[in-house]
N, C-alpha and C positions, 0 to 999 in steps of 0.2 A: 411521635409514633406511638400507637396504642399497643399494649401488650395483649397477646392472645392466649397466654398460659402462664400461670404462676407456679413456682415450685422451688427446687433447690438442686444444686450440683453436689453429688456425693463423691468426694475426693478422699478416699480412705476414711479416716475418722473426721475429716473436715467437711462441714456442710456450708454451702454458699447459697444463700437465698438469691434467686434470680427471677427475672421476668423475660418471657419469650416474645420477641418482636420480629415481625417479618422484615427480612433484609432485602427483599426484591419486590418489585411491583410491575404490573403489566400495563403498558400504554397502548395496547391494541384497541382498535375501534370496534365496538360491537354493534350489531344491527338488531332491530325488532322485526318480527314477522308481521306483515300487514296484508290486508285484502287488496289485491291490485285494482279491483274495480272501484272501490270507494275509499281506500286508504285506512280502513278500520283495523284496529289492533287484533292480532291473532294470539290468544292466550291458551295456556295449558291449564286445565282444571283437573283436580284430583277427584276421580269418580270411582265409587265402589262398583265393581263389576256385577255383584250379586243384586244389589238394590238399585243400581243405575242412578245413583244420586251423588251429588258433590259432598265431600266430607272436609272437615277442618283439620288443621295440623294436630290439634289435641287428640283427635280420634285415630291418628295414624301410629301404628307400632311397627315392630320389626318381625320379619319372617324369613326363614331359609327355605329356598326352593330345592327340593330333592331331585334326583335324576329322573324320576318318573313324573315330575311336575307337581308333586304334593308339597304344600306349603306347611312348614313346621314353625309355629309361633315361638319367638324368643322374647322374653320380657326383660325389663331392666333389672328385675330381681335376680333372674337367671345369670345375667352378666355380672352382677355385684359379687357373686360367689367365686368368680374366676380369680386365680392367683395372678395379680398384676402389681408386683412390687414397685414398678417404675411409674405408677400412676401420677405421682407428684414429685418424682425424683429423676434427675438425669444422672444415671449411675455410670461412672467411668470404670471401664473394665481393663483397659490396656493403653499403652503409649507405643506408637509405631512410627517409623519414618513415613513422610508424606507420600513418597513414591510407591509405597505398598498399597495405596488405595487406587483401585481401578476407576478411572473417570466414568465408566459406564454405570457405576453404582451411585453417582452423584444425583441428588434429588433437590428438593427445595432448600433454601438457605434462610437462616435466622440469626439475629443478634441476641446475645445473652446480656441483659442489663442487670447490673447489681441491684438487689432488692433492698435498698436503704443503706444507711451509714454503717451498720454492723457488718455488711457484706463487703465493704470496700477493701479491708485488709486481706481476707482470704481470696477475694476476686483478683487482686493485684498479684498475690503470691502465685496463683495458678497461671496467670498470664505471663509473668516473668519466667516461670519454670518452663512453660512451653517455648518461649523465645530462646532460652539458653540451650535447651535440649535439641532444638530444631526437629521436634517431633510433633505429631498430632495425637489427640486423645480419642479413643474409640469408646463410645458410650451407648447405653440403652436408655430409651425414654418412651413414654406413652403419650399419644396425642390423638384426640378424637376417637377414643375407644380402641386404639390399636397400639401395640408395642412396636417400636421402630428402632432402627440402628442409626447412630449419628457419629459425626466426626467434628471434634472441636479444634479450632486453630485460631491464631491471633491475626486480627486485621487492624492495623494501626494500634490504637490503644484499647481496642475492644476484643472480646472473645466472640467468635462466630461459630455457629453450628450448622453443618450441612447434613441434611437427612440423607441416609444411604439406603439403597435397596439391599435386601438380604441377598447373600451370595447365590441362593437357589432361584432368585428372581431374575437373574441375568442369564440370558440365553447364550448357548455356545454358538460360535459363528460357523456352524456346519452347513455346507452347501452354498456358502456365500462367495467364497473365492472362485475364480474361473477354473474350470476343469481342464482346459487345454494347457498343454505344456509349452511354455514360451521361454526364450532366453533373452537376456538383455546384455548387450555388449558394453565395453568400457566407454566407448565414445558417446553412447546414448546416456550413460550415467554421468559423464562429464558435462554434457549439455544440460542435463537435469540439475546438476549441482550449480552450474552457471546461472540457470534461471532462478534457482532458490536464492543465490547470492544477490542477484540483481533486484529481485523483489524485496529482499531484505526484511526488516522488521517494521512494525507499525504501532503507533500509540492507539490502544483499543478505545480510548475516550474520543477519538476522532470519528469512529464509526457511528452511524445513525441509521434509523429505519426510513429509507427513502420512500418505500411504498406507503407507510403510514402518513408521511408528510404530504405526498401527492393525494392521498385519500382525503385528508383534511381540507386541501384546496378544493377538491370536488364538492365536498359537503358545504363549504363556505360559499362557493359559487351558486350551488343549487338553492341555498337558503336566501341568497340575495337576488334570485331570479335571473341569474346570468348563465350563460352557457359554460359548461365545465371546461377547463383548459385541456388542450390536447397534449398527450404525452409524446415526446419525440420517439421516433421509431428506432428500435435497437438495431445496431449494425448486424447484418446476417453473418452468422459464423459459418465458415466454409467447412466442408467435409474433407479433411486432409488424411489420406490413408498412409502417407509416408511419415513415420514417426520422427525421423531425423529432421525433415522439413518443418514439421510442426514445432519441434523443440527450437530449431534455429529461428523461426519466425517469432516464437514467444519471447525469446531472449532479446531480439531486436526491438520488438514492441515495448518490452519492459524498459529497456534502456532509453528509447525515445521518449517514453512518458516521464521519465525522470530527468531527461535532458542531459544524459551522460554522454551518449555517443550517437550522432545522427546516422541513419541508415545510408549506406553507400548506394550510388546509382546502380541499378541493375540487380539489386539484392532483394527487391520486394517480392514476397511470396504471394502467390495467387490464393484467394479464398475459395479454392475449389480442389478437386481431386488432383493430387500430384502424381504424374506418370512420367516415365522417361520415353521421349519420342525419338525416332531415328533422325539423323541429320538430313536436312533438305538440300537439294542442289539449287544453286542460285539461278534464277530465271534470267534469260538473255533479253536485253533490251531491244526494242524495235529499231530499224535503221533510222527512222526520223529522230527518235530520242537520242540515238548515238551521235548522229551528225550534229544535232543541236548542242549536245554536250561538248563535242569536239570544237565546233565553231566558237562556242562561248569560251572554252578554255584557251583556244588560240588567240581570240581577241584580247583576253586578259593577259596572256603572255606578251603579245605585241605591245600593248599599252605599257606593261611593266618595263619592257626593254627600252621603249622611247623615253620613259620617265627617267630610267637609270642613265641613259646617254646624255640627256639634257642636264641631269645633275652633275655628271662627270665634266661636261663642258664648262658649266658655271664655276665648278670648283677649280678647274685649270686656269680660267681667266682670273679668278680672284687670287690664285697662287702667283700667277705671273705679275699681276699688279703689285702684290705685296713684295715680290722679289725686287722689282724695279725701284719701288720706293725705298726699300732697305738699302739698295746699292747706292742710290743718290745720297741718302743721308750719311752713309758710311764714307763716301768720297768727300763730302763737305767737311765732316769732322776730321778727316785725315789732313785736308788742306789747312784747316785752322791750327792743328797741332804742329805742322811743318813751319808755318809762319811764325808761331810763338817761339819755336826752337831757334829759328834764324835771328829773331829780334833779341833773344837772350844772349846769343853768341856775340852779336855786334856790340851790345852794351858791355859785355865782359871785356872786349878788346879796348873800347874807348876809356874805360875807367882806369886801368894801369897807366895809360899815357898821361891822363890828367894828373895823377899822383906824382909821376916823374917830373913833370913841368913844375909842380909846386915845390918839390924838394930843391930843384936848381935855383928857383927864385930866392928861396930862403938862404941858400949858401951864399 
């Protein structure tokens, strides 16, 4: 980055050599004026009105136009006698909290680069002092022949300076606010708060100039001899007069875009004027439609009854078959148990008799 101004920061008795560097740049696409018939460039030439001839930059000076149209010449020598103590110095005059600065005063931004090794120590001192105090420095400086107001703050490890408009250059917002007296109820404020919470925050680095990107595509296509791409049509925004309906629709749309909560059926708001209409009476159907609906419903009911009856019969048959099978198996198992018990008793009776006969033989 190239410096556009060299000077020093005056911090009490401390002097910090610095270089002024642009902190911002414009990426906007600029056009040249051409003659539409042949494509020739249209240029502006500096012509003297009295002599009607073109003059060079070396022949051009400064002049102040008075109220009656008279031009008062002002030379560089006249300007050199003006008291401009900040011609080569950024003079810090105060330290204030950052919220004391009205954003309307913000102008161009610059980086202040340390001017060599000797400036490193005082530069770092000022930077750390600003960090610890949580304040910004208000300073005066001169640039391009004008004395200006500036604000110094810390950006990462560098000191940045924002040009500020003088307080009398900021207009008062008179006649800007609506004249009509309106009241906002709590429900509307609650919906507005809900919309703000749903939209949430955003990383500013994710934002980009979509118009410039589309314009670059058009230029590239024209340079390649191709037809420029067609931009998609923007969704038409409806005119919603009901503020509550507009707020509710905005909250739903924001939630849907973030995938938080899908809209329920029947909650879609129309992109048109929202009005409250009287309830309509339901239209009576014609006899043909009525008989058709009745016959259809009757046929459906009859089929349903037949199906239910058939299901009941099949269930009953399967139940009866199950019962019969269960009864037979139960009877068989009972007979087996009875036979086993009888055989056991018979065996028990025969065994003592054998033992008695054996005892008699031994005796």
